[in-house]
VOGUKOL-808342 format. One record per residue: residue number from 1; residue in one letter; x negated, z negated, y of N, C-alpha, C, CB in turn. Coordinates in nm, 3 decimals, always signed. Glycine has a CB too. Layout:
<atoms>
ATOM     i   aa    n_east      n_up   n_north   ca_east     ca_up   ca_north    c_east      c_up   c_north   cb_east     cb_up   cb_north
ATOM   NUM    a         X         Z         Y         X         Z          Y         X         Z         Y         X         Z          Y
...
</atoms>
This chain:
<atoms>
ATOM     i   aa    n_east      n_up   n_north   ca_east     ca_up   ca_north    c_east      c_up   c_north   cb_east     cb_up   cb_north
ATOM     1    m    -0.084    +0.000    -0.118    +0.000    +0.000     +0.000    -0.089    +0.000    +0.124    +0.096    -0.122     +0.000
ATOM     2    t    -0.060    +0.087    +0.217    -0.136    +0.096     +0.341    -0.066    +0.017    +0.450    -0.153    +0.243     +0.383
ATOM     3    i    -0.141    -0.065    +0.520    -0.086    -0.142     +0.632    -0.113    -0.064    +0.760    -0.148    -0.287     +0.639
ATOM     4    t    -0.008    -0.039    +0.835    -0.020    +0.034     +0.961    -0.018    -0.065    +1.077    +0.093    +0.138     +0.976
ATOM     5    p    -0.059    -0.022    +1.198    -0.054    -0.111     +1.314    +0.086    -0.167    +1.340    -0.102    -0.037     +1.437
ATOM     6    m    +0.189    -0.093    +1.305    +0.325    -0.140     +1.330    +0.364    -0.253    +1.234    +0.424    -0.024     +1.318
ATOM     7    d    +0.290    -0.268    +1.124    +0.318    -0.374     +1.027    +0.254    -0.507    +1.066    +0.268    -0.332     +0.889
ATOM     8    t    +0.164    -0.503    +1.163    +0.089    -0.621     +1.201    +0.164    -0.698    +1.309    -0.051    -0.583     +1.248
ATOM     9    i    +0.176    -0.829    +1.289    +0.238    -0.913     +1.392    +0.137    -0.928    +1.505    +0.281    -1.054     +1.335
ATOM    10    m    +0.185    -0.912    +1.628    +0.095    -0.914     +1.741    +0.149    -1.008    +1.848    +0.076    -0.773     +1.797
ATOM    11    d    +0.060    -1.090    +1.905    +0.098    -1.172     +2.018    +0.110    -1.083    +2.140    -0.005    -1.286     +2.043
ATOM    12    k    +0.220    -1.096    +2.209    +0.240    -1.015     +2.330    +0.197    -1.099    +2.450    +0.389    -0.968     +2.343
ATOM    13    d    +0.065    -1.107    +2.464    +0.005    -1.185     +2.571    -0.027    -1.094    +2.690    -0.122    -1.256     +2.521
ATOM    14    t    -0.100    -1.148    +2.786    -0.134    -1.072     +2.906    -0.212    -0.945    +2.873    -0.215    -1.158     +3.002
ATOM    15    k    -0.305    -0.954    +2.780    -0.383    -0.837     +2.740    -0.292    -0.729    +2.682    -0.492    -0.877     +2.637
ATOM    16    y    -0.197    -0.771    +2.599    -0.102    -0.676     +2.541    -0.024    -0.605    +2.651    -0.005    -0.748     +2.444
ATOM    17    w    +0.035    -0.683    +2.743    +0.120    -0.623     +2.845    +0.042    -0.537    +2.945    +0.194    -0.732     +2.919
ATOM    18    n    -0.082    -0.573    +2.974    -0.165    -0.488     +3.060    -0.195    -0.354    +2.993    -0.298    -0.560     +3.096
ATOM    19    t    -0.226    -0.359    +2.865    -0.250    -0.236     +2.789    -0.122    -0.155    +2.778    -0.305    -0.268     +2.649
ATOM    20    h    -0.011    -0.221    +2.749    +0.120    -0.155     +2.738    +0.152    -0.081    +2.868    +0.231    -0.259     +2.706
ATOM    21    k    +0.132    -0.146    +2.982    +0.163    -0.082     +3.111    +0.076    +0.041    +3.133    +0.142    -0.182     +3.226
ATOM    22    r    -0.052    +0.029    +3.101    -0.143    +0.144     +3.119    -0.099    +0.261    +3.031    -0.289    +0.103     +3.086
ATOM    23    v    -0.069    +0.232    +2.904    -0.026    +0.336     +2.810    +0.106    +0.397    +2.856    -0.011    +0.279     +2.666
ATOM    24    y    +0.201    +0.313    +2.898    +0.331    +0.360     +2.944    +0.315    +0.455    +3.063    +0.421    +0.241     +2.983
ATOM    25    d    +0.235    +0.413    +3.161    +0.213    +0.496     +3.280    +0.149    +0.630    +3.243    +0.125    +0.422     +3.381
ATOM    26    e    +0.050    +0.627    +3.154    -0.017    +0.750     +3.111    +0.081    +0.844    +3.040    -0.136    +0.718     +3.018
ATOM    27    m    +0.162    +0.789    +2.951    +0.256    +0.871     +2.875    +0.367    +0.925    +2.965    +0.316    +0.792     +2.759
ATOM    28    l    +0.408    +0.846    +3.062    +0.512    +0.889     +3.155    +0.465    +1.010    +3.236    +0.552    +0.773     +3.249
ATOM    29    l    +0.338    +1.008    +3.276    +0.282    +1.119     +3.353    +0.276    +1.249    +3.272    +0.144    +1.083     +3.403
ATOM    30    e    +0.269    +1.236    +3.140    +0.261    +1.354     +3.053    +0.398    +1.419    +3.031    +0.202    +1.315     +2.919
ATOM    31    l    +0.506    +1.347    +3.063    +0.640    +1.398     +3.035    +0.689    +1.495    +3.141    +0.737    +1.283     +3.024
ATOM    32    d    +0.779    +1.580    +3.100    +0.848    +1.671     +3.189    +0.933    +1.591    +3.287    +0.935    +1.772     +3.109
ATOM    33    n    +0.948    +1.639    +3.410    +1.025    +1.567     +3.512    +1.169    +1.539    +3.468    +1.027    +1.646     +3.641
ATOM    34    d    +1.230    +1.630    +3.395    +1.368    +1.608     +3.348    +1.375    +1.491    +3.251    +1.423    +1.735     +3.281
ATOM    35    v    +1.274    +1.479    +3.166    +1.271    +1.369     +3.070    +1.247    +1.236    +3.143    +1.161    +1.393     +2.962
ATOM    36    v    +1.157    +1.236    +3.240    +1.131    +1.116     +3.319    +1.259    +1.070    +3.388    +1.019    +1.142     +3.424
ATOM    37    r    +1.333    +1.163    +3.444    +1.460    +1.131     +3.509    +1.556    +1.066    +3.411    +1.523    +1.257     +3.570
ATOM    38    k    +1.565    +1.122    +3.290    +1.653    +1.066     +3.187    +1.610    +0.924    +3.148    +1.655    +1.156     +3.063
ATOM    39    v    +1.479    +0.903    +3.139    +1.426    +0.770     +3.104    +1.469    +0.668    +3.210    +1.271    +0.774     +3.091
ATOM    40    f    +1.454    +0.704    +3.338    +1.488    +0.611     +3.445    +1.639    +0.592    +3.461    +1.430    +0.660     +3.575
ATOM    41    e    +1.714    +0.698    +3.437    +1.859    +0.688     +3.453    +1.926    +0.612    +3.339    +1.919    +0.827     +3.465
ATOM    42    n    +1.868    +0.620    +3.219    +1.929    +0.556     +3.103    +1.821    +0.489    +3.018    +2.010    +0.659     +3.019
ATOM    43    p    +1.786    +0.364    +3.053    +1.680    +0.296     +2.980    +1.710    +0.271    +2.833    +1.652    +0.166     +3.047
ATOM    44    n    +1.835    +0.286    +2.793    +1.872    +0.267     +2.652    +1.897    +0.399    +2.580    +1.996    +0.180     +2.642
ATOM    45    g    +1.872    +0.509    +2.649    +1.896    +0.641     +2.591    +1.790    +0.682    +2.490    +1.902    +0.745     +2.701
ATOM    46    a    +1.814    +0.793    +2.426    +1.726    +0.842     +2.320    +1.584    +0.867    +2.371    +1.782    +0.971     +2.260
ATOM    47    e    +1.572    +0.926    +2.491    +1.440    +0.956     +2.547    +1.361    +0.828    +2.572    +1.454    +1.036     +2.677
ATOM    48    s    +1.430    +0.727    +2.627    +1.365    +0.599     +2.655    +1.322    +0.529    +2.527    +1.458    +0.508     +2.735
ATOM    49    q    +1.408    +0.531    +2.428    +1.375    +0.466     +2.301    +1.255    +0.533    +2.234    +1.496    +0.469     +2.207
ATOM    50    l    +1.252    +0.666    +2.238    +1.139    +0.738     +2.179    +1.009    +0.708    +2.254    +1.167    +0.890     +2.179
ATOM    51    l    +1.017    +0.708    +2.387    +0.899    +0.677     +2.468    +0.851    +0.535    +2.437    +0.931    +0.691     +2.618
ATOM    52    n    +0.942    +0.440    +2.433    +0.904    +0.302     +2.405    +0.840    +0.287    +2.268    +1.025    +0.211     +2.414
ATOM    53    k    +0.892    +0.358    +2.170    +0.834    +0.353     +2.035    +0.691    +0.406    +2.036    +0.921    +0.433     +1.936
ATOM    54    k    +0.670    +0.519    +2.103    +0.537    +0.578     +2.110    +0.439    +0.489    +2.187    +0.543    +0.716     +2.175
ATOM    55    v    +0.486    +0.429    +2.295    +0.403    +0.338     +2.374    +0.363    +0.217    +2.290    +0.476    +0.293     +2.501
ATOM    56    e    +0.460    +0.161    +2.219    +0.433    +0.045     +2.133    +0.329    +0.079    +2.026    +0.563    -0.004     +2.066
ATOM    57    e    +0.344    +0.194    +1.962    +0.250    +0.235     +1.857    +0.109    +0.253    +1.912    +0.297    +0.365     +1.793
ATOM    58    k    +0.098    +0.321    +2.025    -0.034    +0.346     +2.083    -0.097    +0.216    +2.133    -0.023    +0.447     +2.197
ATOM    59    t    -0.018    +0.129    +2.192    -0.069    +0.001     +2.240    -0.124    -0.081    +2.124    +0.042    -0.078     +2.312
ATOM    60    r    -0.049    -0.088    +2.016    -0.094    -0.163     +1.898    -0.223    -0.104    +1.842    +0.014    -0.164     +1.790
ATOM    61    k    -0.229    +0.029    +1.833    -0.350    +0.094     +1.780    -0.471    +0.060    +1.866    -0.331    +0.246     +1.773
ATOM    62    l    -0.453    +0.066    +1.997    -0.565    +0.036     +2.086    -0.613    -0.107    +2.072    -0.525    +0.063     +2.231
ATOM    63    l    -0.520    -0.199    +2.060    -0.556    -0.340     +2.053    -0.609    -0.382    +1.917    -0.438    -0.425     +2.089
ATOM    64    l    -0.572    -0.310    +1.814    -0.614    -0.347     +1.678    -0.737    -0.272    +1.629    -0.501    -0.323     +1.583
ATOM    65    q    -0.782    -0.171    +1.704    -0.898    -0.096     +1.658    -1.023    -0.183    +1.671    -0.913    +0.035     +1.738
ATOM    66    p    -1.113    -0.169    +1.574    -1.235    -0.250     +1.577    -1.321    -0.217    +1.699    -1.316    -0.228     +1.447
ATOM    67    r    -1.381    -0.317    +1.754    -1.470    -0.298     +1.869    -1.612    -0.277    +1.819    -1.463    -0.419     +1.966
ATOM    68    n    -1.682    -0.183    +1.882    -1.821    -0.156     +1.845    -1.916    -0.220    +1.943    -1.847    -0.007     +1.837
</atoms>
């Protein structure tokens, strides 16, 4: 069985939320203006949920990757 970053329990501390904000802002800039509008107009809509899922996954990966 492979354990993925989403399977790991993570403390949502200041470091987590700072990374989350940076990832969210970066991903938001990559989106089409129409999608950004939908995200802001309906925070519970499909576009927002998908964005949040991707942000969560990337944030976890960044925080769980080994440091060299």
